[in-house]
C-alpha positions as CSV (number, residue, x, y, z in Angstrom):
1,G,33.5,12.4,57.6
2,Q,33.1,12.7,53.8
3,P,33.0,16.0,52.0
4,L,29.4,16.8,51.0
5,G,30.5,18.1,47.6
6,P,28.0,19.0,44.9
7,R,24.6,17.5,45.7
8,R,22.9,18.7,42.6
9,L,21.8,15.7,40.5
10,S,22.5,17.5,37.2
11,L,26.2,17.7,38.1
12,K,26.6,14.0,38.8
13,P,28.2,11.9,36.1
14,I,25.8,9.8,34.0
15,P,26.2,6.1,34.9
16,K,27.2,4.2,31.8
17,L,25.2,1.0,31.3
18,P,26.4,-1.9,29.2
19,N,24.7,-2.4,25.9
20,M,22.5,0.6,26.3
21,E,22.3,1.0,22.5
22,A,20.9,-2.5,22.1
23,F,18.5,-2.1,25.0
24,L,17.0,1.1,23.6
25,S,16.7,-0.4,20.1
26,E,14.8,-3.4,21.4
27,T,12.5,-1.2,23.4
28,L,11.8,0.9,20.4
29,V,10.7,-2.2,18.4
30,K,8.4,-3.3,21.2
31,V,6.8,0.1,21.6
32,K,6.3,0.6,17.9
33,K,4.5,-2.7,17.8
34,R,2.3,-1.9,20.8
35,A,1.6,1.7,19.9
36,Q,1.5,1.4,16.1
37,G,1.5,4.8,14.4
38,F,1.7,6.8,17.6
39,L,4.4,9.5,17.7
40,A,4.6,10.2,21.4
41,P,5.9,6.8,22.7
42,E,8.7,6.9,20.1
43,L,9.7,10.4,21.0
44,C,9.7,9.5,24.7
45,I,12.3,6.8,23.9
46,Q,14.4,9.4,22.0
47,A,14.2,11.7,25.1
48,V,15.5,8.8,27.4
49,K,18.2,8.1,24.8
50,A,19.3,11.8,24.9
51,A,19.5,11.6,28.7
52,T,21.9,8.7,28.5
53,E,24.2,10.2,25.9
54,L,24.2,14.0,26.4
55,P,25.3,16.4,29.2
56,F,22.3,17.5,31.4
57,E,21.8,20.9,29.7
58,D,21.8,19.4,26.2
59,G,19.5,16.6,27.3
60,V,17.0,19.0,28.7
61,R,17.2,21.1,25.5
62,K,16.6,18.0,23.4
63,E,13.6,17.0,25.5
64,R,12.1,20.4,25.1
65,E,12.5,20.2,21.3
66,L,10.8,16.8,21.2
67,F,8.0,18.1,23.5
68,R,7.4,21.1,21.3
69,L,7.2,18.9,18.2
70,L,4.5,16.7,19.9
71,L,2.6,19.7,21.2
72,T,2.1,21.2,17.8
73,S,1.5,17.9,16.0
74,G,-1.8,16.8,14.4
75,Q,-1.7,13.7,16.6
76,S,-1.7,15.9,19.7
77,K,-4.8,17.8,18.5
78,S,-6.5,14.6,17.5
79,L,-5.9,12.9,20.9
80,Q,-7.2,15.9,22.7
81,Y,-10.3,15.9,20.5
82,A,-10.8,12.2,21.2
83,F,-10.4,12.8,25.0
84,F,-13.0,15.6,25.0
85,S,-15.3,13.7,22.7
86,E,-15.5,10.7,25.1
87,R,-16.6,13.2,27.8
88,A,-19.0,15.1,25.5
89,V,-21.0,12.0,24.6
90,Q,-22.0,11.6,28.3
91,K,-24.3,14.6,27.7
92,W,-26.9,12.9,25.5
93,S,-30.1,14.3,24.0
94,T,-32.8,13.1,21.6
95,P,-34.7,15.1,19.0
96,N,-37.9,15.0,21.1
97,G,-36.3,16.9,24.0
98,A,-35.2,14.1,26.3
99,S,-31.7,14.6,27.7
100,W,-29.2,13.8,30.4
101,K,-30.4,16.9,32.2
102,N,-34.0,15.7,32.7
103,A,-33.8,11.9,33.0
104,S,-32.8,9.8,35.9
105,P,-31.6,6.2,35.7
106,Q,-33.2,3.3,37.5
107,P,-30.8,1.4,39.8
108,V,-29.6,-2.0,38.4
109,H,-29.2,-4.4,41.4
110,K,-29.5,-7.6,39.2
111,A,-29.3,-8.3,35.5
112,A,-29.9,-11.1,33.1
113,V,-28.3,-12.1,29.8
114,I,-30.1,-14.3,27.2
115,G,-27.9,-16.3,24.9
116,L,-24.4,-17.5,25.7
117,G,-22.7,-17.3,22.3
118,T,-19.5,-15.2,21.9
119,M,-21.3,-11.9,22.6
120,G,-23.3,-13.2,25.5
121,Q,-20.2,-14.7,27.1
122,G,-18.4,-11.3,26.9
123,I,-21.4,-9.4,28.3
124,V,-21.8,-11.8,31.3
125,T,-18.1,-11.3,32.0
126,C,-18.5,-7.4,31.9
127,L,-21.4,-7.6,34.3
128,V,-19.6,-9.9,36.8
129,K,-16.5,-7.6,36.7
130,A,-18.8,-4.6,37.4
131,N,-20.1,-6.5,40.5
132,I,-23.7,-6.8,39.2
133,P,-25.3,-10.2,40.0
134,V,-26.2,-12.0,36.7
135,V,-28.7,-14.7,35.6
136,A,-27.4,-16.2,32.3
137,L,-30.1,-18.0,30.3
138,E,-29.8,-20.4,27.3
139,Q,-32.4,-22.4,25.4
140,N,-31.0,-25.9,25.8
141,L,-28.6,-27.8,28.1
142,E,-25.9,-28.3,25.4
143,Y,-25.6,-24.6,24.7
144,L,-25.8,-23.8,28.4
145,N,-22.9,-26.1,29.3
146,T,-20.7,-24.9,26.4
147,G,-21.5,-21.2,27.3
148,S,-21.0,-21.5,31.0
149,K,-17.6,-23.2,30.5
150,A,-16.5,-20.4,28.2
151,V,-17.7,-17.7,30.7
152,M,-15.8,-19.4,33.5
153,L,-12.7,-19.5,31.5
154,L,-13.0,-15.8,30.6
155,L,-13.6,-14.9,34.2
156,E,-10.6,-16.9,35.4
157,R,-8.4,-15.0,32.9
158,E,-9.9,-11.7,34.0
159,A,-9.3,-12.6,37.7
160,M,-5.6,-13.3,37.0
161,K,-5.2,-9.9,35.3
162,M,-6.6,-8.0,38.3
163,E,-4.2,-6.0,40.4
164,Q,-3.2,-7.1,43.9
165,G,-5.3,-5.6,46.6
166,A,-8.4,-5.3,44.2
167,Q,-11.6,-6.9,45.4
168,P,-11.5,-10.5,44.0
169,L,-14.2,-11.6,41.5
170,D,-16.8,-13.6,43.3
171,F,-18.0,-15.5,40.2
172,R,-18.3,-19.0,41.7
173,N,-21.0,-17.8,44.1
174,P,-24.5,-18.7,42.6
175,A,-25.9,-15.5,44.2
176,R,-23.5,-13.5,41.9
177,L,-23.7,-15.7,38.7
178,K,-26.4,-18.3,37.9
179,F,-26.7,-20.3,34.7
180,T,-30.2,-21.5,33.9
181,L,-32.7,-22.7,31.3
182,D,-35.6,-21.2,33.3
183,F,-37.2,-18.0,32.1
184,D,-39.0,-17.6,35.4
185,L,-35.7,-16.7,37.1
186,L,-35.9,-13.4,35.2
187,R,-38.9,-12.2,37.3
188,D,-36.9,-10.0,39.7
189,V,-34.2,-8.6,37.4
190,D,-33.9,-4.9,36.8
191,L,-32.4,-5.2,33.3
192,V,-32.2,-7.9,30.7
193,I,-29.7,-8.0,27.8
194,E,-30.8,-10.3,24.9
195,A,-27.7,-11.5,23.0
196,V,-29.0,-14.2,20.6
197,Y,-28.0,-14.2,16.9
198,E,-29.3,-11.6,14.4
199,N,-32.8,-13.0,13.6
200,M,-35.8,-10.7,13.9
201,A,-38.4,-13.5,14.4
202,L,-36.3,-15.0,17.2
203,K,-35.7,-11.7,18.9
204,K,-39.4,-10.7,18.7
205,E,-40.4,-14.1,20.3
206,I,-38.0,-13.5,23.2
207,F,-39.2,-9.9,23.8
208,H,-42.8,-11.0,23.7
209,K,-42.0,-13.5,26.5
210,L,-39.9,-11.0,28.4
211,S,-42.7,-8.4,28.6
212,S,-44.9,-11.0,30.3
213,V,-42.2,-12.4,32.6
214,C,-40.2,-9.4,33.8
215,K,-41.3,-7.0,36.5
216,P,-42.9,-3.7,35.4
217,G,-40.2,-1.1,34.8
218,A,-37.4,-3.6,33.9
219,S,-35.2,-2.3,31.1
220,L,-35.3,-4.7,28.1
221,C,-32.1,-4.4,26.0
222,T,-31.2,-6.0,22.7
223,N,-27.6,-6.5,21.6
224,T,-28.4,-6.1,17.9
225,S,-25.9,-4.7,15.5
226,A,-28.4,-3.6,12.8
227,L,-32.0,-4.7,13.4
228,D,-34.9,-2.3,13.9
229,I,-35.4,-1.5,17.6
230,D,-39.0,-0.3,17.0
231,E,-39.9,-3.7,15.3
232,I,-38.4,-5.6,18.3
233,A,-40.3,-3.3,20.7
234,S,-43.6,-3.9,18.9
235,A,-43.6,-7.5,20.2
236,T,-43.9,-6.2,23.8
237,N,-46.6,-4.5,25.8
238,C,-44.0,-2.0,27.1
239,P,-42.1,-0.5,24.1
240,Q,-40.9,2.4,26.3
241,Q,-38.6,0.0,28.2
242,V,-37.0,-1.4,25.0
243,I,-33.6,-0.1,24.0
244,G,-30.6,-1.3,21.9
245,T,-27.3,-1.9,23.6
246,H,-24.9,-2.8,20.9
247,F,-21.7,-4.2,22.4
248,F,-18.7,-4.7,20.1
249,S,-16.8,-7.9,19.9
250,P,-15.0,-9.0,22.1
251,A,-17.5,-7.5,24.5
252,H,-15.5,-7.8,27.7
253,M,-12.6,-5.8,26.1
254,M,-14.1,-3.3,23.6
255,R,-14.8,0.0,25.3
256,L,-17.6,1.2,23.0
257,L,-21.3,0.6,23.8
258,E,-23.7,1.9,21.2
259,I,-27.1,2.8,22.9
260,I,-30.0,3.0,20.4
261,Y,-33.3,4.5,21.4
262,G,-36.5,3.6,19.5
263,R,-39.6,5.8,18.8
264,H,-41.1,4.9,22.2
265,T,-38.0,4.4,24.4
266,S,-38.4,6.5,27.6
267,P,-35.8,8.9,28.8
268,T,-35.5,6.8,32.0
269,T,-34.6,3.7,29.9
270,I,-31.9,5.7,28.0
271,A,-30.5,7.1,31.3
272,T,-30.4,3.5,32.7
273,A,-28.5,2.2,29.7
274,M,-26.0,5.1,30.0
275,Q,-25.5,4.4,33.7
276,L,-24.9,0.8,32.9
277,A,-22.2,1.8,30.4
278,K,-20.5,3.8,33.1
279,A,-20.7,0.9,35.6
280,L,-19.1,-1.4,32.9
281,K,-16.4,1.2,32.4
282,K,-17.5,1.6,28.8
283,V,-18.1,4.7,26.6
284,G,-21.8,4.8,26.0
285,V,-23.0,6.7,22.9
286,V,-26.7,7.4,22.4
287,V,-27.8,7.3,18.8
288,G,-31.0,7.0,16.8
289,N,-32.6,4.0,15.1
290,C,-31.8,3.1,11.5
291,F,-30.4,0.1,9.7
292,G,-26.9,-0.5,11.2
293,F,-27.2,2.5,13.5
294,V,-23.9,4.4,13.5
295,G,-21.1,1.9,14.0
296,N,-22.1,-0.7,11.4
297,R,-23.8,1.7,9.0
298,M,-20.5,3.6,8.6
299,L,-18.6,0.3,8.2
300,F,-20.9,-0.9,5.3
301,P,-19.7,1.4,2.6
302,Y,-16.1,1.2,3.9
303,S,-16.1,-2.7,3.8
304,Q,-17.9,-2.6,0.4
305,Q,-15.2,-0.4,-1.2
306,A,-12.6,-2.8,0.3
307,V,-14.3,-5.7,-1.5
308,Y,-14.7,-3.8,-4.8
309,L,-10.9,-3.2,-4.7
310,L,-10.4,-7.0,-4.6
311,E,-12.7,-7.4,-7.6
312,E,-10.6,-4.8,-9.5
313,G,-7.2,-6.3,-8.8
314,S,-6.1,-5.8,-5.2
315,K,-5.4,-8.5,-2.5
316,P,-6.9,-8.6,1.1
317,E,-3.4,-8.2,2.7
318,A,-2.6,-5.1,0.5
319,V,-5.8,-3.3,1.5
320,D,-5.3,-4.2,5.2
321,Q,-1.7,-3.0,5.1
322,V,-2.6,0.4,3.7
323,I,-5.4,0.9,6.3
324,E,-3.2,-0.3,9.2
325,D,-0.3,1.9,8.1
326,F,-2.7,4.9,8.1
327,G,-3.3,4.2,11.8
328,F,-6.3,1.8,12.1
329,K,-5.7,-1.0,14.6
330,I,-7.0,-3.6,12.1
331,G,-7.8,-3.6,8.4
332,P,-11.3,-4.5,7.0
333,F,-10.4,-8.1,6.0
334,R,-8.7,-9.0,9.2
335,M,-11.6,-7.4,11.1
336,S,-14.1,-9.4,9.0
337,D,-12.2,-12.7,9.8
338,L,-12.2,-11.8,13.5
339,A,-15.9,-10.9,13.7
340,G,-16.9,-13.9,11.5
341,L,-18.0,-13.6,7.8
342,D,-21.2,-15.6,8.6
343,V,-22.7,-12.7,10.6
344,G,-23.0,-10.4,7.6
345,W,-24.0,-13.3,5.4
346,R,-26.9,-14.2,7.6
347,S,-28.0,-10.5,7.6
348,R,-27.8,-10.4,3.8
349,M,-29.8,-13.6,3.4
350,G,-32.4,-12.1,5.8
351,R,-32.7,-9.1,3.5
352,G,-33.0,-11.2,0.4
353,L,-29.7,-10.0,-1.1
354,T,-28.3,-13.6,-1.4
355,G,-29.3,-17.2,-0.7
356,P,-32.6,-19.0,-1.5
357,S,-34.8,-15.9,-1.3
358,L,-32.9,-14.1,-4.1
359,P,-35.2,-13.9,-7.2
360,P,-34.0,-16.1,-10.1
361,G,-32.3,-14.1,-12.9
362,T,-30.9,-11.4,-10.5
363,P,-27.6,-10.2,-12.0
364,A,-24.6,-11.5,-9.9
365,R,-23.1,-8.1,-9.4
366,Q,-26.2,-5.9,-9.0
367,R,-28.9,-5.5,-6.4
368,G,-31.7,-2.9,-6.8
369,G,-29.9,-1.1,-9.6
370,Y,-26.7,-0.7,-7.5
371,R,-23.3,-2.4,-7.6
372,Y,-23.0,-5.4,-5.4
373,S,-20.2,-7.8,-4.8
374,P,-21.0,-11.5,-4.1
375,L,-17.4,-12.3,-3.0
376,P,-18.2,-12.5,0.7
377,D,-21.3,-14.7,0.0
378,L,-19.2,-17.1,-2.1
379,L,-16.6,-17.5,0.6
380,C,-19.4,-18.3,3.2
381,E,-20.9,-20.8,0.8
382,K,-17.5,-22.6,0.9
383,G,-17.6,-22.6,4.7
384,R,-14.9,-19.9,5.1
385,F,-16.2,-17.9,8.0
386,G,-12.8,-16.5,9.2
387,Q,-10.9,-17.3,12.4
388,K,-13.6,-19.6,13.8
389,T,-13.2,-22.0,10.8
390,G,-9.4,-21.3,10.3
391,K,-10.1,-19.9,6.8
392,G,-11.7,-16.7,5.6
393,W,-10.0,-13.8,3.7
394,Y,-6.8,-15.3,5.2
395,Q,-5.7,-18.7,6.4
396,Y,-5.0,-19.5,10.1
397,E,-2.9,-22.2,11.8
398,K,-6.1,-23.9,13.0
399,A,-9.8,-23.2,13.6
400,G,-10.0,-20.5,16.2
401,G,-6.4,-19.5,15.3
402,R,-5.3,-15.8,15.6
403,I,-2.4,-15.5,13.2
404,A,-3.5,-14.3,9.7
405,K,-1.4,-15.5,6.8
406,P,-2.1,-14.5,3.1
407,D,-3.8,-17.4,1.4
408,P,-2.8,-18.5,-2.1
409,W,-6.2,-20.1,-2.5
410,I,-7.8,-16.7,-2.2
411,H,-5.5,-15.2,-4.8
412,N,-6.4,-18.0,-7.2
413,F,-10.1,-17.7,-6.3
414,L,-10.0,-13.9,-7.0
415,A,-8.3,-14.5,-10.4
416,Q,-11.0,-17.0,-11.4
417,Y,-13.7,-14.7,-10.2
418,R,-12.4,-11.8,-12.4
419,D,-12.1,-14.1,-15.4
420,T,-15.7,-15.3,-14.9
421,H,-17.1,-11.7,-14.7
422,H,-14.7,-10.4,-17.4
423,I,-13.1,-7.9,-15.0
424,Q,-9.8,-6.5,-16.3
425,T,-7.2,-6.8,-13.4
426,R,-5.3,-3.5,-12.8
427,F,-2.7,-2.2,-10.4
428,I,-4.3,-0.2,-7.6
429,D,-2.0,2.1,-5.7
430,Q,-2.0,2.9,-1.9
431,E,-3.6,6.3,-2.3
432,E,-6.6,4.9,-4.2
433,I,-7.1,2.2,-1.5
434,L,-6.9,4.7,1.3
435,E,-9.2,7.3,-0.3
436,R,-11.9,4.9,-1.5
437,C,-12.2,3.2,1.9
438,L,-12.0,6.4,4.0
439,F,-14.0,8.8,1.9
440,S,-16.9,6.4,1.8
441,L,-16.7,6.1,5.6
442,I,-16.6,9.9,6.1
443,N,-19.4,10.6,3.6
444,E,-21.7,8.1,5.4
445,G,-20.9,9.9,8.6
446,F,-22.1,13.2,7.1
447,D,-25.4,11.5,6.0
448,I,-25.9,10.1,9.5
449,L,-25.5,13.7,10.9
450,A,-27.8,15.2,8.3
451,E,-30.5,12.7,9.2
452,G,-30.2,13.5,12.9
453,I,-29.3,9.9,13.8
454,A,-26.3,11.2,15.8
455,S,-26.6,14.6,17.5
456,S,-23.0,15.8,17.0
457,P,-19.8,14.8,15.2
458,E,-18.3,13.8,18.5
459,H,-20.9,11.0,18.7
460,L,-19.7,9.6,15.4
461,D,-16.0,9.9,16.2
């Protein structure tokens, strides 16, 4: 018995909500924090705000203006480029003519992971989430117990995050996940990922053993961040099955998987690693073999410039702030603390750049005629490895802490270091910080392309 009246939504009055202003302001703060540097989420909030305040026609006009602004922005072009790059890298090729068109992957019904440190734990978690049965191997009982506990904790967290209705993670079933000290249990796996720490002798020893234990045709993957794939493969009798699968830390969260082929790696092995990336819901990028490959090789000069800036008068938090304001998720020093300063330190000791094998009389700030900064080495010698020890370039509330606070000790340490080496402290502005870090990163990218280590700019990006 009521009149129908206008049914058109646009003619209805807008319900007034209490404290709308405060609600929208709070939301904006949350969104800015979560999507740092991104235009679109902020403009979406402005569009909703316009809808609550303006008549329908004006609100729609405002939304169209905001949309046009986004459509023509540099960010829009960049995000589209990133989207298409992620798809372009699925079509891989190598200089000797192997490519996604002419190579078929081997099925992976069962996998193994060797080493249950931070990386190994994350990789096991990835495989279990992808529903691939896993054998996880350690060298002694103490490491096995510590590693298996950490993996179970990670998997419990992942299980809690899963949406309702999704197939539950069957990680307590020994047929899906088995922890062992016995190499013989690797006889029937289709793919092994070695994730021990960066030590060439240790990796070669493991790969020598794998080539005699694993079945013919099994893919032998090494999770190395910089070591020579060909040298690792030389320890086996099947170099065509050896490939680098460089996961990024934390492995169960980071989407990038760098896949590195050696001189003898077969197209089938590359295709299998790419198929694995897809199964793990990661972006697999096929690149060539050189020190540091693409990811870390580009980071070396970038991190190096960041440390040089400290030598000349900057502070870790000042450098990080500039890089993060530019749009990076995390600055070089917070990243270094997160990854662990000891990882790079071990690598530099292995290359004779620092530590006991450094020839006596080597100048403190020069190696091979080039500028070198011993600052990261000095921090490691003092046991400051980053988050894991509660102190690195920053200080943390405890060992394993996550909240980085500027450390007066570091400021003092830098001042003493400059005095010792007679370096004149100077003020370094934001533009210099940004240009020195980013241009060195970009130039290294051009070198990698010129050498054919990556087959296109999309692979680098």
